C-alpha positions in Angstrom: -21.9 -13.6 -73.5 -18.6 -14.3 -71.7 -20.2 -13.9 -68.2 -22.5 -16.8 -68.9 -19.6 -19.2 -68.1 -18.5 -17.6 -64.9 -18.6 -19.8 -61.7 -21.8 -19.6 -59.6 -19.8 -18.4 -56.7 -16.2 -17.3 -56.1 -14.2 -18.5 -53.1 -11.6 -16.5 -51.2 -8.3 -15.9 -53.1 -6.0 -18.9 -53.3 -2.9 -20.4 -54.7 -2.5 -24.0 -55.6 -0.3 -27.0 -56.4 -1.6 -29.4 -59.0 0.4 -32.6 -59.6 -0.5 -35.2 -62.1 -0.5 -38.7 -60.5 1.7 -40.3 -63.2 4.5 -41.2 -60.9 6.4 -40.2 -57.8 7.3 -36.5 -57.3 11.0 -35.7 -57.6 12.8 -33.0 -55.7 12.2 -30.4 -58.5 8.4 -31.0 -58.1 8.7 -30.7 -54.4 10.6 -27.4 -54.7 7.9 -26.0 -56.9 5.2 -27.1 -54.4 7.2 -25.4 -51.6 7.3 -22.2 -53.6 3.6 -22.3 -54.5 2.9 -22.6 -50.8 5.2 -19.8 -49.8 3.9 -17.5 -52.5 0.3 -18.2 -51.3 1.0 -17.8 -47.6 3.1 -14.6 -48.0 0.2 -13.0 -49.8 -2.4 -14.1 -47.3 -4.0 -16.6 -49.7 -5.4 -20.0 -49.1 -3.3 -22.9 -50.5 -5.2 -25.6 -52.3 -4.2 -29.1 -53.6 -5.6 -30.4 -56.9 -4.9 -33.7 -58.5 -4.9 -33.5 -62.3 -6.0 -37.1 -63.0 -7.7 -36.8 -66.3 -4.8 -38.6 -68.0 -1.7 -40.7 -67.2 -2.7 -42.1 -63.8 -0.5 -44.6 -62.2 -2.0 -46.7 -59.4 -0.8 -45.6 -55.9 1.0 -42.5 -57.3 -1.5 -40.0 -55.8 -1.2 -41.5 -52.3 2.6 -41.4 -52.5 2.7 -37.9 -53.8 0.4 -36.6 -51.0 2.5 -38.5 -48.4 5.7 -37.0 -49.7 4.3 -33.5 -49.6 3.1 -34.0 -46.1 6.5 -35.4 -45.1 8.3 -32.2 -45.8 5.7 -30.2 -43.8 3.4 -29.0 -46.6 -0.2 -28.5 -45.6 -3.2 -27.3 -47.6 -6.6 -25.8 -47.0 -10.0 -27.4 -47.6 -10.7 -30.8 -49.3 -8.5 -32.3 -52.0 -9.9 -31.5 -55.5 -9.7 -34.2 -58.2 -10.3 -33.3 -61.8 -11.8 -36.8 -62.5 -14.8 -35.7 -60.3 -15.5 -32.6 -62.4 -16.5 -33.9 -65.8 -19.9 -32.2 -65.6 -18.3 -28.8 -65.0 -16.0 -29.2 -68.0 -18.9 -30.5 -70.2 -21.0 -27.5 -69.2 -18.4 -25.0 -70.2 -17.5 -26.7 -73.4 -21.2 -27.0 -74.3 -21.7 -23.3 -73.7 -18.9 -22.4 -76.0 -20.1 -24.8 -78.7 -23.6 -23.3 -78.4 -22.2 -19.8 -78.8 -20.3 -20.8 -82.0 -17.0 -20.2 -80.3 -15.6 -23.6 -81.3 -15.1 -25.9 -84.3 -14.6 -29.6 -84.8 -11.1 -30.7 -85.7 -10.3 -34.0 -87.4 -6.5 -33.5 -87.8 -3.9 -35.8 -86.3 -0.8 -34.5 -84.6 1.3 -35.6 -87.6 -1.0 -33.7 -90.0 -0.7 -30.6 -88.0 3.1 -30.8 -87.8 3.4 -31.5 -91.5 1.0 -28.7 -92.6 2.3 -25.3 -93.7 1.8 -22.6 -91.0 1.4 -18.9 -91.2 4.6 -16.8 -91.4 6.2 -16.4 -88.0 3.9 -19.0 -86.4 5.7 -21.4 -84.0 6.3 -25.0 -84.9 3.2 -27.1 -84.1 0.8 -24.2 -84.1 -2.6 -25.2 -85.4 -2.7 -24.1 -89.1 -6.5 -23.7 -89.3 -7.1 -26.8 -91.4 -10.6 -27.5 -90.1 -11.6 -24.0 -89.0 -13.9 -23.3 -92.0 -15.0 -26.7 -93.2 -18.5 -26.8 -94.7 -21.2 -28.9 -93.2 -20.7 -31.4 -95.9 -17.0 -31.6 -95.3 -17.5 -32.1 -91.6 -20.0 -34.8 -92.1 -17.7 -36.6 -94.5 -14.8 -36.5 -92.0 -17.0 -37.7 -89.1 -17.5 -41.0 -90.9 -13.9 -42.0 -90.6 -12.5 -40.0 -87.6 -13.8 -38.6 -84.3 -13.5 -34.9 -83.8 -11.7 -32.9 -81.2 -13.1 -29.5 -80.2 -11.0 -26.4 -80.7 -11.5 -22.9 -79.5 -12.1 -20.4 -82.3 -9.5 -17.9 -81.1 -9.9 -14.3 -82.0 -6.3 -13.3 -81.3 -2.9 -14.6 -82.3 -1.0 -13.5 -79.2 -1.9 -12.6 -75.6 0.0 -10.9 -72.8 0.1 -12.1 -69.2 1.6 -10.6 -66.1 4.2 -12.7 -64.2 5.7 -11.8 -60.9 9.2 -13.0 -62.0 9.0 -12.4 -65.8 7.1 -9.1 -65.9 4.9 -9.0 -68.9 5.1 -12.0 -71.3 3.4 -12.2 -74.7 2.9 -15.6 -76.2 1.3 -17.2 -79.2 -2.4 -18.2 -79.1 -3.8 -20.5 -81.7 -7.0 -22.4 -82.1 -6.1 -24.8 -79.2 -7.9 -27.9 -78.2 -10.7 -27.8 -75.5 -11.7 -31.4 -75.8 -9.7 -34.3 -77.3 -11.3 -36.6 -79.8 -11.8 -39.3 -77.2 -14.0 -36.9 -75.2 -11.5 -36.0 -72.5 -11.3 -32.3 -71.5 -8.0 -30.8 -72.5 -5.5 -29.6 -70.0 -5.8 -25.9 -71.0 -9.6 -26.0 -70.5 -9.6 -28.0 -67.2 -7.1 -25.9 -65.4 -8.8 -22.6 -66.3 -12.2 -23.8 -65.2 -10.9 -25.3 -62.0 -8.8 -22.3 -61.0 -11.8 -20.0 -61.5 -14.2 -22.3 -59.6 -11.8 -22.6 -56.6 -10.9 -18.9 -56.4 -7.4 -19.5 -57.5 -6.0 -16.1 -58.5 -2.3 -17.0 -58.2 -0.6 -19.7 -60.2 3.0 -20.7 -59.3 4.6 -23.4 -61.4 7.8 -24.2 -63.3 8.9 -21.7 -66.0 8.7 -24.5 -68.6 4.9 -23.8 -68.5 5.3 -20.0 -69.2 4.4 -20.4 -72.8 1.1 -22.1 -71.8 0.0 -19.1 -69.8 -1.1 -16.8 -72.7 -3.5 -19.5 -74.0 -5.0 -20.1 -70.5 -5.3 -16.5 -69.6 -6.9 -15.8 -73.0 -9.4 -18.6 -72.4 -10.2 -17.2 -69.0 -11.1 -13.8 -70.4 -13.3 -15.5 -73.1 -15.1 -17.2 -70.2 -15.5 -14.1 -68.2 -12.9 -15.0 -65.6 -10.1 -12.7 -64.4 -6.8 -14.3 -65.4 -4.6 -15.2 -62.4 -1.4 -13.7 -61.3 1.5 -15.9 -62.5 4.9 -16.8 -61.1 6.8 -19.1 -63.3 9.7 -20.2 -61.1 13.2 -21.4 -62.1 13.6 -25.1 -63.0 15.7 -27.8 -61.3 18.2 -29.2 -63.8 20.5 -32.2 -63.6 24.3 -32.3 -63.8 24.1 -31.9 -67.6 21.9 -28.8 -67.2 18.9 -30.6 -68.6 15.5 -30.8 -67.0 15.6 -33.1 -63.9 13.8 -36.4 -64.3 13.5 -39.6 -62.3 16.0 -41.4 -64.5 18.7 -39.0 -63.1 19.1 -41.2 -60.0 18.2 -40.5 -56.4 15.7 -37.7 -56.9 12.5 -38.8 -55.1 11.8 -39.0 -51.4 11.9 -42.8 -51.5 15.2 -42.8 -53.4 16.8 -40.2 -51.2 15.6 -42.1 -48.1 17.6 -45.1 -49.3 20.7 -42.9 -49.4 20.0 -41.8 -45.8 18.5 -38.4 -46.7 15.3 -38.0 -44.7 12.3 -35.6 -45.4 13.5 -32.8 -43.1 16.9 -32.9 -44.9 15.2 -32.7 -48.3 13.3 -29.6 -47.1 16.6 -28.1 -45.9 18.2 -28.8 -49.3 15.3 -27.0 -51.0 15.6 -24.1 -48.6 19.3 -23.7 -49.3 18.7 -23.7 -53.0 16.2 -20.8 -52.5 18.6 -18.8 -50.3 16.4 -19.4 -47.3 18.8 -21.5 -45.1 22.4 -22.2 -44.6 23.9 -25.5 -45.7 23.2 -28.1 -43.0 20.6 -26.0 -41.2 17.4 -27.7 -40.2 14.3 -25.7 -41.1 10.5 -26.0 -41.1 7.9 -24.7 -43.4 7.1 -22.1 -40.8 10.7 -20.9 -40.8 10.6 -20.6 -44.6 7.4 -18.6 -44.4 9.1 -16.1 -42.1 12.1 -15.7 -44.4 10.5 -15.8 -47.8 10.4 -12.8 -50.1 9.5 -13.2 -53.8 11.8 -10.4 -54.8 14.8 -12.3 -53.3 14.0 -15.6 -55.2 17.0 -16.8 -57.2 16.4 -16.5 -60.9 18.8 -19.1 -62.1 18.0 -22.8 -62.3 19.0 -25.1 -59.4 21.5 -27.7 -60.6 20.8 -30.8 -58.6 23.4 -33.6 -58.8 21.7 -36.8 -57.8 23.8 -39.4 -56.0 
């Protein structure tokens, strides 16, 4: 059954960077993009660019993001992929899962899920199974007052992924959402389908997303795909050792340019943080490619103090 959902054709192996156009990239995002590029190139993979624009799109953000990435010397292979162009692919996969009985309709709000009692040892916010076994009559009654999301009927409670930096990681898997109640494909569904269709077999991203990997890898196996190799890289934190954000000051290319820090200098700062350059040394992406070794990657967060 699972192989029914496999892509029609598989491309050459690839890594990718997949920003959401909700605003300008900050230096932490740029650092992750550089790492995704270096991991891909060092393993002879293609490097793809995907825009995850199913939600939270800010006008002009995509163009600025791509310009900022190009300004530090990042290049990618093939055409730009936009999730908003792939609704038919997502609908086909969801429809197949529904037809196989691998899903169920869920009418719960976020508040109801948070307030509901969960199974022992289940993490806060894990889906408690409220709508999993509703009768036909109960579903019909709920549809009259509330649209339904579609959740995967998971067959496991945990799943283990392999990560280049974290070794094996086992995380929780609940009956997670595949399609929101407004009809929008959920993030976990879209990224799995897109990675498989594009030949992405290496996913490099911030370690804050490590806990998402078991759900996505599990869904990949349910669809007949091979889960990718993961590398969840250290985060960039602010002076208070909290996740870096645009509100922390001069953290975007535009902000730093106003302080006299040009794009090549930004790349050099990132390179220094990765142990790939000396302070003040000017480098290119080609230089970093020659020096990069995954095993030598710093494992601690980079503390970036914005001016």
